C-alpha positions in Angstrom: -29.4 7.4 1.8 -27.0 5.3 4.1 -22.7 5.4 4.2 -20.8 2.5 4.6 -16.9 2.6 5.7 -15.4 -0.9 5.2 -12.1 -2.0 6.1 -10.5 -4.5 3.9 -7.8 -7.2 3.5 -6.4 -8.9 0.4 -3.6 -10.6 -1.5 -3.3 -8.3 -4.7 -1.5 -11.3 -6.3 -4.2 -11.6 -8.7 -5.2 -8.6 -9.6 -4.6 -5.6 -11.8 -4.5 -3.1 -9.2 -6.6 -1.6 -6.3 -8.5 1.0 -8.9 -11.4 -0.1 -11.7 -10.3 -0.7 -15.4 -11.6 -2.3 -18.5 -8.2 -4.9 -19.2 -8.4 -7.1 -15.8 -9.9 -7.8 -12.8 -9.7 -4.8 -10.0 -9.9 -5.3 -6.0 -12.1 -2.3 -6.3 -14.3 -4.1 -9.1 -15.0 -6.7 -7.5 -16.1 -5.5 -4.1 -18.3 -3.1 -6.4 -20.1 -6.1 -8.1 -20.6 -7.9 -4.8 -22.7 -4.8 -3.5 -24.1 -4.4 -6.6 -25.1 -8.7 -5.6 -26.2 -7.4 -2.2 -28.1 -4.3 -2.5 -29.3 -5.0 -6.2 -27.5 -1.0 -6.5 -24.3 0.3 -9.0 -22.3 1.9 -6.7 -19.0 3.3 -6.5 -16.8 2.6 -4.0 -13.7 5.0 -2.8 -10.9 3.7 -1.0 -8.3 5.6 0.8 -5.4 4.8 -1.5 -4.9 3.2 -4.7 -2.9 -0.1 -4.5 -1.1 -1.2 -7.8 -0.8 -4.7 -9.1 0.2 -7.8 -7.0 0.7 -5.1 -4.0 -1.6 -6.6 -0.2 -3.7 -4.5 1.9 -4.2 -5.8 5.3 -6.0 -2.5 6.5 -7.3 -0.9 3.1 -10.5 1.5 4.4 -13.2 2.6 1.6 -16.7 3.9 1.7 -19.6 3.8 -0.6 -23.2 5.3 -0.1 -26.7 2.9 -0.7 -30.0 4.2 -1.3 -32.3 1.3 -1.7 -31.7 -1.1 1.1 -31.4 -0.9 4.8 -28.7 -3.9 6.2 -27.0 -3.6 9.4 -23.5 -3.4 9.1 -22.7 -7.1 10.9 -25.1 -8.3 7.8 -23.5 -6.3 5.2 -20.1 -7.9 6.4 -21.1 -11.6 6.5 -23.0 -11.5 3.1 -19.9 -9.3 1.2 -17.5 -12.2 2.0 -19.8 -14.7 0.7 -20.5 -13.1 -2.6 -16.6 -11.9 -2.8 -16.0 -16.1 -2.4 -13.3 -17.3 -4.3 -11.7 -13.8 -4.8 -9.0 -13.1 -2.0 -10.4 -10.5 -1.0 -12.2 -9.9 3.1 -14.3 -7.9 4.6 -13.0 -7.2 7.8 -15.1 -4.5 9.5 -18.4 -2.4 8.4 -19.7 0.5 10.3 -22.6 3.2 9.1 -21.1 6.7 8.9 -22.2 10.6 8.7 -22.7 11.7 5.0 -19.5 14.3 5.3 -16.8 11.0 5.9 -15.0 10.6 2.8 -12.1 7.5 3.5 -9.6 9.2 1.2 -9.8 12.8 2.1 -10.5 12.5 6.4 -7.7 10.6 6.3 -4.8 11.6 8.6 -2.1 9.4 7.9 -1.7 6.1 5.7 1.1 3.3 6.6 2.9 1.1 4.7 4.9 -2.3 5.3 7.5 -3.5 2.8 9.2 -6.9 3.8 12.1 -8.6 2.5 12.9 -12.1 3.4 16.8 -12.0 3.4 17.9 -15.0 2.5 19.9 -18.2 -0.2 17.3 -20.3 -0.5 14.3 -19.4 -3.1 10.6 -18.6 -1.6 7.8 -21.5 -1.8 4.9 -20.7 0.4 6.0 -17.1 0.9 6.4 -16.0 -3.3 4.2 -13.2 -3.9 4.2 -12.0 -1.0 7.8 -10.4 -0.3 10.9 -9.9 -1.6 13.5 -12.5 -2.0 16.7 -10.5 -1.7 19.4 -13.8 -1.6 22.4 -11.0 -1.2 23.4 -10.7 3.0 21.8 -7.1 3.5 22.9 -5.2 6.8 20.4 -3.7 8.5 22.1 -1.5 10.8 23.7 0.8 7.6 20.4 1.4 6.3 19.5 2.8 9.5 21.6 5.3 9.2 19.6 6.7 5.9 16.1 7.4 7.8 17.5 10.8 9.5 17.6 12.0 5.5 13.7 10.0 5.2 12.4 11.5 7.6 10.3 14.8 7.8 9.4 16.8 4.8 11.2 16.7 1.4 11.5 17.0 -2.2 11.2 13.7 -3.2 11.4 13.8 -7.0 13.7 11.4 -7.0 11.7 8.7 -5.5 8.6 9.7 -7.6 7.2 7.9 -10.5 7.4 9.2 -14.0 3.2 8.9 -14.3 2.8 9.9 -10.4 -0.1 12.4 -10.8 0.2 14.4 -7.2 0.6 18.1 -7.9 3.6 18.5 -5.6 6.7 16.0 -5.1 6.9 17.3 -2.1 6.1 14.8 1.2 6.5 14.6 5.0 7.4 11.4 6.3 6.1 10.8 9.9 8.2 7.9 10.9 10.9 5.4 9.1 10.9 2.1 10.7 13.7 -0.7 9.7 13.7 -3.7 11.6 14.8 -7.2 11.0 13.8 -11.1 12.7 15.5 -13.9 11.9 16.0 -13.5 7.9 13.0 -11.0 7.5 13.2 -7.5 6.9 11.1 -5.2 7.5 10.4 -1.6 6.4 7.6 1.0 8.1 6.4 4.0 6.8 4.0 6.6 8.2 2.6 9.4 6.2 -0.1 11.4 5.6 0.5 10.8 1.7 2.4 9.0 -0.5 3.7 10.3 -3.7 3.1 7.1 -7.0 6.4 4.4 -6.2 7.5 6.7 -3.3 7.4 3.6 -0.3 8.8 0.7 -3.3 11.6 3.7 -4.9 12.9 4.1 -1.7 13.0 0.5 -0.3 15.0 -0.3 -3.9 17.7 2.1 -3.4 18.0 1.5 0.6 18.2 -2.4 -0.6 21.1 -1.2 -2.3 22.8 0.6 0.7 22.4 -2.5 3.0 24.2 -4.7 0.3 27.2 -2.3 0.0 26.4 -1.6 -2.9 25.6 2.1 -2.7 27.5 4.0 0.0 25.0 6.2 2.4 26.0 9.3 1.2 25.2 7.6 -2.2 21.4 7.5 -0.6 21.4 10.8 0.6 22.9 12.5 -3.3 20.3 10.7 -4.8 17.4 12.5 -2.5 18.9 15.4 -2.7 19.9 15.4 -6.7 15.8 15.5 -6.9 16.4 13.2 -10.3 14.2 10.1 -11.1 17.1 9.1 -13.3 19.7 9.0 -9.2 17.0 6.0 -8.5 17.7 2.9 -7.6 16.2 -0.2 -9.4 12.3 0.1 -7.8 11.6 -3.0 -5.5 8.7 -5.2 -6.7 5.2 -4.8 -5.6 5.0 -8.4 -4.4 6.5 -7.4 -0.2 4.5 -4.4 0.0 1.8 -4.1 2.3 -1.1 -1.3 2.6 -1.7 -1.8 6.8 -3.8 1.0 8.7 -5.2 4.3 7.9 -6.1 6.7 10.7 -8.6 9.5 11.2 
């Protein structure tokens, strides 16, 4: 048996999400079908994280096992990319790894990026790849909330009602908020995240930035540990799974 680790980039717009389901095309399903076509073997791939419908990835990582054939990693990468056409999925790297490697359980840190385009004019080329916010956002005010987000907290307020995590307590290693022209970036790093945690936090930070909320309102929402206190959840369009560290 050979175990392979793959690094994946994808545009999540046309998919129902990462996880294979019966009600539509998933990223996992598309890659598994491509592997089956190449190796003539049915496999299950295990991802480092499950992205929702419409969420993108620049550095998703997954692994799978093969029993039938032995191929060089560069051959696998090129062949899978051929089989994946015309899906907006690219295999960036393929490496043979030890059988103890697990894409999900061995991950030490995951990085997500959320992107807002803050302008009056509607999005055209960038539609589906960022959250368009036309009301002016003050980045410096949002930065005042960073200290209450970083570190270990009970994030019940920013947790989906459908979250399957055993505990709402998570540790955010870092949050960086930056602006470049009309783009506002939120960079999150943590070992793991709750379902909708990043999008929930960004949605509430946006209220602070547009001054619909005070900074103290954000603190109060987090400390309330009540989902009902969360602002509107940011749409999936602007979320990117950037990197996994092992």
